[in-house]
C-alpha positions as CSV (number, residue, x, y, z in Angstrom):
1,M,-21.6,-28.9,-22.9
2,P,-18.2,-27.0,-22.8
3,L,-17.4,-25.1,-25.8
4,R,-13.7,-26.0,-27.4
5,P,-11.5,-23.2,-28.8
6,S,-11.4,-23.2,-32.7
7,G,-8.2,-23.8,-34.4
8,S,-7.4,-20.2,-34.9
9,A,-7.9,-19.4,-31.4
10,K,-4.6,-17.7,-30.1
11,V,-3.4,-18.8,-26.6
12,A,-2.7,-16.0,-24.2
13,R,1.0,-16.0,-23.3
14,D,2.2,-14.9,-19.8
15,P,3.5,-11.4,-19.8
16,V,6.9,-12.8,-18.5
17,H,8.4,-15.9,-20.1
18,H,11.9,-16.7,-19.1
19,P,11.6,-20.6,-18.6
20,L,15.3,-21.4,-19.1
21,F,16.2,-18.4,-16.5
22,A,13.5,-19.5,-14.1
23,R,14.7,-22.9,-14.0
24,C,18.4,-21.5,-13.1
25,Y,17.0,-19.1,-10.6
26,A,15.1,-21.5,-9.1
27,R,18.1,-24.0,-8.4
28,V,20.5,-21.0,-7.5
29,S,18.4,-19.1,-5.0
30,V,18.0,-22.5,-3.1
31,R,21.7,-22.8,-2.9
32,A,22.1,-19.0,-1.9
33,E,20.2,-19.4,1.3
34,T,23.2,-20.8,3.0
35,R,26.1,-20.2,0.6
36,M,25.4,-16.3,0.1
37,G,23.7,-15.8,3.2
38,M,20.4,-15.3,1.8
39,A,18.5,-16.8,4.8
40,G,19.6,-14.0,7.0
41,V,18.5,-11.4,4.7
42,R,15.2,-12.9,4.4
43,D,14.7,-12.9,8.1
44,R,16.0,-9.1,8.5
45,L,13.5,-8.3,5.4
46,L,10.6,-9.8,7.0
47,T,11.0,-9.6,10.8
48,G,8.3,-7.1,12.4
49,L,5.6,-7.4,9.6
50,A,2.2,-7.4,10.5
51,G,-1.2,-7.4,8.8
52,R,-2.2,-8.0,5.1
53,V,1.1,-8.1,2.8
54,I,1.6,-7.9,-0.6
55,E,4.8,-9.5,-2.2
56,I,5.7,-8.3,-5.5
57,G,7.7,-10.7,-7.8
58,A,7.7,-13.8,-5.6
59,G,9.7,-16.0,-7.7
60,N,9.8,-19.8,-6.1
61,G,8.3,-18.5,-2.7
62,L,11.6,-18.5,-0.6
63,N,10.2,-15.9,1.7
64,F,6.9,-17.6,2.6
65,A,8.2,-19.8,5.3
66,R,10.0,-16.9,6.9
67,Y,6.9,-14.5,7.5
68,P,6.2,-13.8,11.3
69,N,2.9,-15.4,12.4
70,T,1.6,-11.5,13.1
71,V,1.1,-11.4,9.3
72,S,-2.5,-12.2,8.8
73,E,-2.6,-12.9,4.9
74,V,0.2,-12.7,1.8
75,V,-0.9,-12.2,-1.5
76,A,2.2,-12.9,-3.7
77,I,2.3,-11.7,-7.4
78,E,4.6,-13.8,-9.7
79,P,4.3,-13.4,-13.5
80,E,6.7,-16.3,-14.7
81,R,4.8,-19.8,-14.9
82,L,7.4,-22.0,-13.5
83,L,8.4,-19.9,-10.7
84,R,4.8,-19.4,-10.0
85,R,4.1,-23.0,-9.8
86,L,7.0,-23.4,-7.3
87,A,5.7,-20.5,-5.2
88,V,2.2,-22.4,-5.0
89,E,4.0,-25.3,-3.7
90,A,5.9,-23.3,-1.1
91,A,2.5,-21.5,-0.2
92,L,1.1,-25.0,0.8
93,R,4.2,-25.4,3.5
94,A,3.8,-21.7,4.8
95,E,2.4,-21.3,8.3
96,V,0.7,-18.0,7.1
97,P,-1.9,-17.9,4.6
98,V,-0.4,-17.4,1.2
99,D,-2.2,-16.8,-1.9
100,V,0.0,-17.0,-5.1
101,V,-1.5,-14.8,-8.1
102,P,-0.4,-14.1,-11.6
103,G,0.3,-10.7,-12.4
104,T,2.8,-7.9,-13.2
105,A,4.4,-5.3,-11.1
106,E,3.3,-2.7,-13.5
107,A,-0.6,-3.7,-13.2
108,L,-1.1,-5.3,-9.7
109,P,-4.5,-7.1,-9.9
110,V,-5.5,-5.9,-6.2
111,K,-7.6,-3.2,-4.8
112,S,-6.3,0.2,-3.9
113,E,-5.0,0.7,-0.5
114,A,-5.8,-2.9,0.6
115,Y,-2.3,-3.6,2.3
116,D,-0.3,-2.6,5.3
117,A,2.9,-3.7,3.8
118,A,4.7,-4.4,0.6
119,V,7.6,-6.8,0.1
120,I,10.0,-6.1,-3.0
121,S,12.8,-8.5,-3.2
122,L,15.2,-8.7,-6.2
123,V,12.5,-7.4,-8.4
124,L,13.2,-3.7,-9.6
125,C,16.1,-4.8,-11.4
126,S,13.8,-6.9,-13.9
127,V,10.6,-4.8,-14.4
128,R,9.9,-3.1,-17.5
129,D,9.0,0.3,-16.2
130,V,10.1,0.8,-12.5
131,T,8.3,4.2,-12.1
132,R,5.0,2.5,-13.1
133,A,5.6,-0.6,-10.7
134,L,6.5,1.9,-7.8
135,G,3.4,3.7,-8.6
136,E,1.5,0.6,-8.2
137,V,3.1,-0.4,-4.9
138,R,2.0,3.3,-3.5
139,R,-1.5,2.6,-4.8
140,V,-1.9,-0.7,-3.3
141,L,-0.6,0.3,0.1
142,R,-2.8,2.2,2.8
143,P,-1.4,5.8,3.7
144,G,1.4,4.8,6.4
145,G,1.8,1.5,4.7
146,V,5.4,0.0,4.8
147,V,7.7,-1.1,2.2
148,R,10.3,-3.7,3.0
149,F,12.9,-4.0,0.2
150,F,16.1,-5.8,-0.8
151,E,17.4,-5.2,-4.3
152,H,20.8,-5.1,-6.1
153,G,21.8,-2.3,-8.3
154,R,24.6,0.3,-8.9
155,G,27.7,0.2,-6.9
156,G,31.4,0.2,-6.7
157,G,33.8,2.7,-8.2
158,R,33.5,4.4,-12.0
159,L,35.1,0.9,-13.3
160,M,32.4,-1.1,-11.8
161,V,29.6,1.2,-12.9
162,L,30.7,1.4,-16.2
163,T,31.2,-2.4,-16.3
164,Q,27.3,-2.5,-15.1
165,R,26.1,-0.3,-17.8
166,T,28.0,-2.0,-20.5
167,L,26.3,-5.3,-19.3
168,D,22.9,-3.9,-19.3
169,R,23.0,-2.7,-22.8
170,T,24.6,-5.9,-24.1
171,L,23.9,-9.6,-22.8
172,W,22.8,-9.3,-19.3
173,P,19.2,-8.8,-19.6
174,A,18.9,-11.4,-22.2
175,L,20.9,-13.9,-20.2
176,S,19.3,-13.1,-16.8
177,G,15.5,-13.0,-17.5
178,G,15.1,-9.0,-18.0
179,C,17.5,-8.0,-15.1
180,H,19.5,-4.8,-15.0
181,L,22.6,-4.2,-12.8
182,A,22.9,-0.5,-12.7
183,R,19.5,0.7,-11.7
184,D,19.2,2.9,-8.3
185,P,16.4,1.4,-6.2
186,V,16.8,3.8,-3.3
187,A,16.5,6.6,-5.7
188,A,13.5,5.2,-7.5
189,L,11.6,4.7,-4.2
190,R,12.5,8.3,-3.3
191,D,11.5,9.3,-6.8
192,A,8.1,7.8,-6.3
193,G,7.0,9.7,-3.4
194,F,8.0,7.0,-0.5
195,E,9.7,8.1,2.6
196,L,12.8,6.3,3.3
197,G,13.5,4.8,6.5
198,P,16.7,3.0,7.5
199,Y,18.5,1.1,5.0
200,R,22.0,-0.6,4.8
201,R,24.4,-1.7,1.9
202,V,24.9,-5.3,1.9
203,M,27.4,-7.3,-0.6
204,M,26.4,-10.5,-1.9
205,P,27.8,-13.0,-1.5
206,E,28.9,-11.9,1.9
207,N,32.1,-13.4,1.5
208,G,33.2,-14.2,-1.8
209,P,34.1,-12.6,-5.0
210,V,32.7,-9.2,-5.9
211,L,30.4,-9.1,-8.9
212,P,28.8,-6.7,-10.8
213,S,25.3,-8.0,-9.1
214,S,26.9,-8.0,-5.6
215,Y,25.9,-4.5,-4.8
216,C,22.5,-4.6,-2.6
217,V,20.4,-2.5,-0.6
218,L,18.2,-3.7,2.2
219,G,15.7,-1.4,4.1
220,T,12.2,0.1,4.9
221,A,10.3,2.8,3.4
222,W,6.9,4.1,3.6
223,R,3.7,5.5,1.6
224,P,3.2,9.0,3.5
225,E,0.1,9.5,5.6
226,G,-2.6,11.6,3.8
227,T,-1.4,11.1,0.3
228,G,-2.6,9.4,-3.0
């Protein structure tokens, strides 16, 4: 006979809990596929990947349908409950095996050196500890493993950077699920010990108004061979 929890038992909360933002993100991200050119970005982000892949901050799973058939398995980490549920639904429609797992970027619930590639897409802006999160990415990648990243961050002239920093200190993180506008993902990857490959600056939307969140970067990095 199963035990029932006592009335004083506490229900564990998800480490990330932004239900209102998650609903908004789920709607906006679907529209962005065509209206902002995100479908093409996802194709460029994932093309050429192979083997075992870990995707960190999978959101509602819009990457899943675009993984090439050279990928043998995707383990997708998503801490937000609503987005994770949507990701599970997307995983069922994917052509490659996808396992959606709860967890945070700062404490990935997987073994070390278990993956050939890691995908980070619009994640580093919102993690609580960028250094620790990238340390975890390095831990779970095999030596020589690849990182594919698409992130937004600091960009524009002095006035835009000032605007980004001001928003980061005031309303933006609270309104946007912990997102920050003025982080530098390329510098963070370099500081975490990754070897940077080719990357390019991308404006989102590709054609439209320039926003504080418009300055993006799409590229590749590697965990160096023979390092811990």
